[in-house]
C-alpha positions as CSV (number, residue, x, y, z in Angstrom):
1,M,-19.3,-44.5,0.6
2,K,-19.8,-42.1,3.5
3,K,-16.2,-42.4,4.6
4,L,-14.9,-41.7,1.0
5,K,-17.2,-38.6,0.9
6,D,-16.0,-37.3,4.2
7,F,-12.3,-38.0,3.3
8,L,-12.7,-36.0,0.0
9,T,-14.5,-33.1,1.8
10,I,-11.8,-32.9,4.4
11,S,-9.0,-33.2,1.8
12,L,-10.4,-30.5,-0.4
13,A,-11.0,-28.2,2.6
14,F,-7.3,-28.7,3.7
15,I,-6.0,-28.0,0.2
16,G,-8.1,-24.8,0.0
17,L,-6.9,-23.6,3.4
18,V,-3.2,-24.2,2.4
19,L,-3.7,-22.4,-0.9
20,L,-5.4,-19.5,0.9
21,L,-2.5,-19.2,3.4
22,F,0.1,-19.2,0.6
23,S,-1.9,-16.5,-1.2
24,V,-2.1,-14.2,1.8
25,S,1.6,-14.6,2.7
26,G,2.6,-13.9,-0.9
27,N,0.5,-10.8,-1.0
28,L,2.0,-9.5,2.2
29,S,5.6,-9.9,1.1
30,N,5.0,-8.5,-2.4
31,K,3.2,-5.4,-1.0
32,S,6.2,-4.4,1.1
33,Q,8.7,-5.0,-1.7
34,N,6.9,-3.6,-4.6
35,E,5.3,-0.5,-3.1
36,V,6.3,2.6,-5.0
37,G,5.1,6.1,-4.8
38,T,3.3,6.2,-1.5
39,Y,2.9,10.0,-1.5
40,Q,0.7,12.4,-3.5
41,I,1.2,16.1,-3.5
42,A,-1.6,18.7,-4.0
43,V,-0.9,22.4,-4.4
44,S,-3.4,25.1,-3.1
45,S,-2.8,28.6,-4.4
46,D,-5.5,30.2,-2.3
47,Q,-4.1,28.8,1.0
48,N,-0.5,29.4,-0.1
49,A,0.4,25.8,0.9
50,L,0.8,22.3,-0.4
51,F,-0.6,19.1,1.0
52,R,1.3,15.8,1.2
53,L,-0.9,12.6,1.3
54,N,0.6,9.3,2.5
55,T,-1.5,6.9,0.4
56,S,-0.5,4.0,2.7
57,T,-1.6,5.5,6.0
58,G,-4.0,8.2,4.8
59,K,-2.2,10.9,6.8
60,I,-2.4,14.4,5.3
61,V,0.3,17.0,6.1
62,R,0.0,20.7,5.3
63,I,3.2,22.4,4.3
64,K,3.6,26.2,4.0
65,K,5.1,27.3,0.8
66,S,7.3,29.8,2.7
67,N,8.9,26.9,4.6
68,I,10.1,25.3,1.4
69,K,13.8,26.1,0.6
70,K,14.3,27.7,-2.9
71,I,16.7,26.0,-5.3
72,D,18.8,28.0,-7.7
73,L,19.2,26.0,-10.9
74,N,21.4,28.6,-12.5
75,E,24.1,28.4,-9.8
76,N,27.4,27.1,-11.2
């Protein structure tokens, strides 16, 4: 009886470990393929700048509004 109990415990532990590894590897591959929109933009009128936040790394970059090139939409 003890051998059967040990065998079942080890078998279930092994199955759980295999399922856990498959789950982790699936999440890693899906994250890199399905990641969309990793940036957020916030505008500050009192500082005359905008801020770009990379939501993957947490890095914040301040961009002066004067450094942004203007686009002429009426140009033919």
